[in-house]
C-alpha positions as CSV (number, residue, x, y, z in Angstrom):
1,X,59.0,60.0,59.5
2,X,62.4,59.0,58.1
3,X,64.0,59.8,61.5
4,X,61.5,57.5,63.3
5,X,62.2,54.7,60.8
6,X,66.0,55.1,61.2
7,X,65.7,55.1,65.0
8,X,63.6,52.0,64.9
9,X,66.1,50.2,62.6
10,X,68.9,51.3,64.8
11,X,67.2,49.9,67.9
12,X,66.5,46.6,66.1
13,X,70.1,46.3,65.1
14,X,71.3,47.0,68.6
15,X,68.9,44.4,70.0
16,X,70.2,41.9,67.4
17,X,73.8,42.5,68.4
18,X,73.0,42.0,72.1
19,X,71.2,38.8,71.4
20,X,74.2,37.5,69.4
21,X,76.6,38.3,72.2
22,X,79.5,36.1,73.0
23,X,78.1,33.0,74.7
24,X,81.2,31.0,74.2
25,X,82.0,29.3,77.5
26,X,85.2,27.7,76.2
27,X,87.3,30.4,77.9
28,X,86.1,29.3,81.3
29,X,88.4,27.2,83.4
30,X,86.9,23.8,84.5
31,X,86.5,25.1,88.0
32,X,84.7,28.2,86.8
33,X,82.4,26.0,84.6
34,X,81.7,23.9,87.7
35,X,81.0,27.0,89.8
36,X,78.6,28.4,87.2
37,X,76.7,25.1,86.5
38,X,77.0,22.8,89.5
39,X,78.1,24.5,92.8
40,X,74.7,25.9,93.6
41,X,73.4,22.4,94.3
42,X,76.6,20.5,95.0
43,X,78.5,23.1,97.0
44,X,81.7,25.1,96.2
45,X,83.7,22.6,98.0
46,X,81.9,19.6,96.5
47,X,80.4,18.7,99.9
48,X,76.8,18.8,98.7
49,X,73.9,20.9,99.8
50,X,70.8,22.5,98.4
51,X,69.5,19.1,97.3
52,X,72.6,18.0,95.5
53,X,74.8,15.1,96.7
54,X,78.5,15.5,97.4
55,X,80.8,15.2,94.4
56,X,84.1,14.9,96.2
57,X,84.9,11.3,95.2
58,X,83.3,10.9,91.8
59,X,86.5,9.8,90.0
60,X,86.4,6.4,91.6
61,X,82.6,6.0,91.0
62,X,82.0,7.2,87.4
63,X,84.0,7.4,84.2
64,X,84.3,10.7,82.4
65,X,81.7,9.5,79.8
66,X,79.3,8.6,82.6
67,X,79.7,12.0,84.2
68,X,79.1,13.8,80.9
69,X,76.0,11.7,80.3
70,X,74.6,12.6,83.8
71,X,75.2,16.3,83.1
72,X,73.6,16.2,79.7
73,X,70.7,13.8,80.4
74,X,70.1,14.1,84.1
75,X,69.9,11.3,86.7
76,X,67.8,10.9,89.8
77,X,66.8,14.4,90.9
78,X,69.3,16.1,88.7
79,X,67.6,17.7,85.6
80,X,69.1,17.2,82.2
81,X,71.1,20.0,80.4
82,X,73.1,21.3,83.4
83,X,76.2,21.3,81.1
84,X,76.6,20.0,77.6
85,X,79.3,19.1,75.1
86,X,82.8,20.5,75.6
87,X,81.7,22.2,78.8
88,X,80.4,19.0,80.4
89,X,83.6,17.2,79.4
90,X,85.7,19.9,81.0
91,X,83.7,19.7,84.2
92,X,83.9,15.9,84.2
93,X,87.6,15.9,83.9
94,X,88.0,18.4,86.6
95,X,85.7,16.5,88.9
96,X,87.7,13.3,88.4
97,X,90.9,15.2,89.5
98,X,89.2,16.3,92.8
99,X,89.7,13.0,94.6
Protein backbone atom coordinates (compact mmCIF):
# COMPACT_ATOMS: atom_id res chain seq x y z
CA UNK A 1 0.00 0.00 0.00
CA UNK A 2 2.89 2.37 0.81
CA UNK A 3 4.40 1.70 -2.59
CA UNK A 4 1.13 2.62 -4.33
CA UNK A 5 0.81 5.84 -2.32
CA UNK A 6 4.41 6.78 -3.09
CA UNK A 7 3.90 6.07 -6.79
CA UNK A 8 0.74 8.18 -6.85
CA UNK A 9 2.49 11.05 -5.08
CA UNK A 10 5.41 10.85 -7.49
CA UNK A 11 3.07 10.92 -10.45
CA UNK A 12 1.26 13.98 -9.09
CA UNK A 13 4.57 15.75 -8.51
CA UNK A 14 5.70 15.04 -12.08
CA UNK A 15 2.39 16.32 -13.46
CA UNK A 16 2.73 19.45 -11.32
CA UNK A 17 6.22 20.11 -12.68
CA UNK A 18 5.04 19.62 -16.24
CA UNK A 19 2.17 22.05 -15.74
CA UNK A 20 4.58 24.63 -14.34
CA UNK A 21 6.93 24.36 -17.28
CA UNK A 22 8.68 27.37 -18.72
CA UNK A 23 6.05 29.35 -20.61
CA UNK A 24 8.21 32.48 -20.67
CA UNK A 25 8.09 33.78 -24.23
CA UNK A 26 10.46 36.67 -23.58
CA UNK A 27 13.33 34.70 -25.12
CA UNK A 28 11.56 34.71 -28.48
CA UNK A 29 12.71 37.18 -31.07
CA UNK A 30 10.02 39.53 -32.35
CA UNK A 31 9.91 37.62 -35.63
CA UNK A 32 9.49 34.29 -33.80
CA UNK A 33 6.68 35.80 -31.73
CA UNK A 34 5.01 36.97 -34.96
CA UNK A 35 5.45 33.54 -36.55
CA UNK A 36 3.97 31.81 -33.48
CA UNK A 37 1.01 34.16 -33.03
CA UNK A 38 0.19 35.89 -36.31
CA UNK A 39 1.69 34.26 -39.40
CA UNK A 40 -0.94 31.55 -39.69
CA UNK A 41 -3.57 34.14 -40.63
CA UNK A 42 -1.41 36.99 -41.93
CA UNK A 43 1.26 35.01 -43.80
CA UNK A 44 4.97 34.51 -43.09
CA UNK A 45 5.74 37.34 -45.52
CA UNK A 46 2.98 39.63 -44.12
CA UNK A 47 1.05 39.36 -47.40
CA UNK A 48 -2.15 38.09 -45.78
CA UNK A 49 -3.99 34.85 -46.26
CA UNK A 50 -6.16 32.41 -44.32
CA UNK A 51 -8.61 35.21 -43.57
CA UNK A 52 -6.11 37.74 -42.26
CA UNK A 53 -5.34 40.98 -44.10
CA UNK A 54 -1.81 41.90 -45.18
CA UNK A 55 0.34 43.50 -42.50
CA UNK A 56 3.21 44.72 -44.65
CA UNK A 57 2.55 48.45 -44.26
CA UNK A 58 1.19 48.85 -40.74
CA UNK A 59 3.79 51.32 -39.49
CA UNK A 60 2.23 54.14 -41.48
CA UNK A 61 -1.29 53.11 -40.52
CA UNK A 62 -1.16 52.38 -36.76
CA UNK A 63 0.91 53.44 -33.76
CA UNK A 64 2.61 50.83 -31.60
CA UNK A 65 -0.05 51.35 -28.95
CA UNK A 66 -2.85 50.81 -31.47
CA UNK A 67 -1.25 47.59 -32.70
CA UNK A 68 -0.88 46.31 -29.14
CA UNK A 69 -4.54 47.16 -28.48
CA UNK A 70 -5.62 45.24 -31.59
CA UNK A 71 -3.63 42.15 -30.58
CA UNK A 72 -4.93 42.24 -27.01
CA UNK A 73 -8.55 43.24 -27.64
CA UNK A 74 -9.22 42.18 -31.24
CA UNK A 75 -10.63 44.18 -34.13
CA UNK A 76 -12.97 43.25 -36.93
CA UNK A 77 -12.62 39.52 -37.52
CA UNK A 78 -9.50 39.22 -35.39
CA UNK A 79 -10.23 37.70 -31.97
CA UNK A 80 -8.83 39.18 -28.78
CA UNK A 81 -5.82 37.73 -27.00
CA UNK A 82 -3.64 36.83 -29.97
CA UNK A 83 -0.67 38.29 -28.09
CA UNK A 84 -0.54 40.24 -24.85
CA UNK A 85 1.72 42.48 -22.81
CA UNK A 86 5.42 42.42 -23.58
CA UNK A 87 4.95 39.92 -26.39
CA UNK A 88 2.37 42.15 -28.13
CA UNK A 89 4.68 45.15 -27.75
CA UNK A 90 7.56 43.20 -29.24
CA UNK A 91 5.46 42.14 -32.24
CA UNK A 92 4.08 45.67 -32.72
CA UNK A 93 7.58 47.17 -32.82
CA UNK A 94 8.73 44.52 -35.28
CA UNK A 95 5.70 45.07 -37.52
CA UNK A 96 6.36 48.80 -37.64
CA UNK A 97 9.91 48.11 -38.85
CA UNK A 98 8.66 45.95 -41.74
CA UNK A 99 7.65 48.83 -44.03
